[in-house]
C-alpha positions in Angstrom: 16.5 6.2 -2.2 17.0 9.7 -3.5 15.4 11.1 -6.6 16.6 14.5 -7.9 14.1 16.1 -10.2 15.9 19.5 -10.2 18.1 18.3 -13.1 15.0 18.4 -15.3 14.9 21.9 -16.7 11.3 22.1 -17.8 9.0 22.8 -14.8 6.0 21.0 -16.2 8.0 17.9 -17.1 9.5 17.9 -13.6 6.0 18.1 -12.0 4.7 15.3 -14.2 7.6 13.0 -13.5 7.6 13.6 -9.7 3.9 13.0 -9.5 4.3 9.8 -11.5 7.0 8.6 -9.1 5.0 9.5 -6.0 2.0 7.5 -7.4 4.2 4.6 -8.2 5.6 4.5 -4.6 2.1 4.9 -3.1 0.9 2.0 -5.2 3.7 -0.1 -3.8 2.7 0.8 -0.3 -0.9 -0.2 -0.9 0.2 -3.5 -2.5 2.4 -4.3 0.5 -0.4 -3.6 2.9 -3.0 -5.7 1.0 -0.5 -8.5 0.7 0.1 -8.4 4.4 -3.7 -8.4 5.2 -4.0 -11.4 3.0 -1.1 -13.3 4.6 -2.2 -12.8 8.3 -5.9 -13.6 7.8 -5.7 -17.1 9.1 -4.4 -15.8 12.4 -7.3 -13.4 12.9 -10.2 -15.6 11.7 -11.1 -14.0 8.4 -10.8 -15.6 5.0 -9.5 -14.0 1.8 -11.7 -14.6 -1.3 -9.7 -12.4 -3.7 -6.6 -10.2 -3.6 -6.4 -7.7 -6.5 -3.2 -6.0 -5.2 -5.0 -2.8 -4.4 -8.1 -4.3 -2.9 -9.0 -7.5 -1.0 -12.3 -9.3 -0.7 -12.7 -11.1 2.7 -15.2 -13.3 4.5 -15.7 -12.3 8.1 -14.4 -9.2 9.7 -10.8 -7.9 9.6 -10.2 -6.8 13.2 -8.4 -3.6 14.1 -5.5 -5.6 15.5 -4.9 -7.2 12.1 -5.0 -3.8 10.4 -2.5 -2.4 12.9 -0.2 -5.4 12.4 -0.4 -5.0 8.6 0.5 -1.3 9.0 3.5 -2.2 11.0 4.7 -5.1 8.8 4.1 -3.3 5.5 5.5 0.1 6.6 2.3 1.8 5.4 1.5 3.5 8.7 -1.3 5.7 7.2 -3.3 2.8 5.8 -6.9 3.0 6.9 -9.4 0.2 6.8 
């Protein structure tokens, strides 16, 4: 995907729109990571009580291997637990 904000002539408008798009993409990465953490819980021995798309409530402990797998599967390599 390529987004070209240089066609927007007003600098302030260009900055607002580019920051909005960046926030939207980042939110999508977070949602993908949380969704993956939710989906693999049964394999790692923790239970998911609630998934709010940008946060998850679990019973037990999410092990580092599960976090690493969720990073790989979701593509959110900078996610931290």
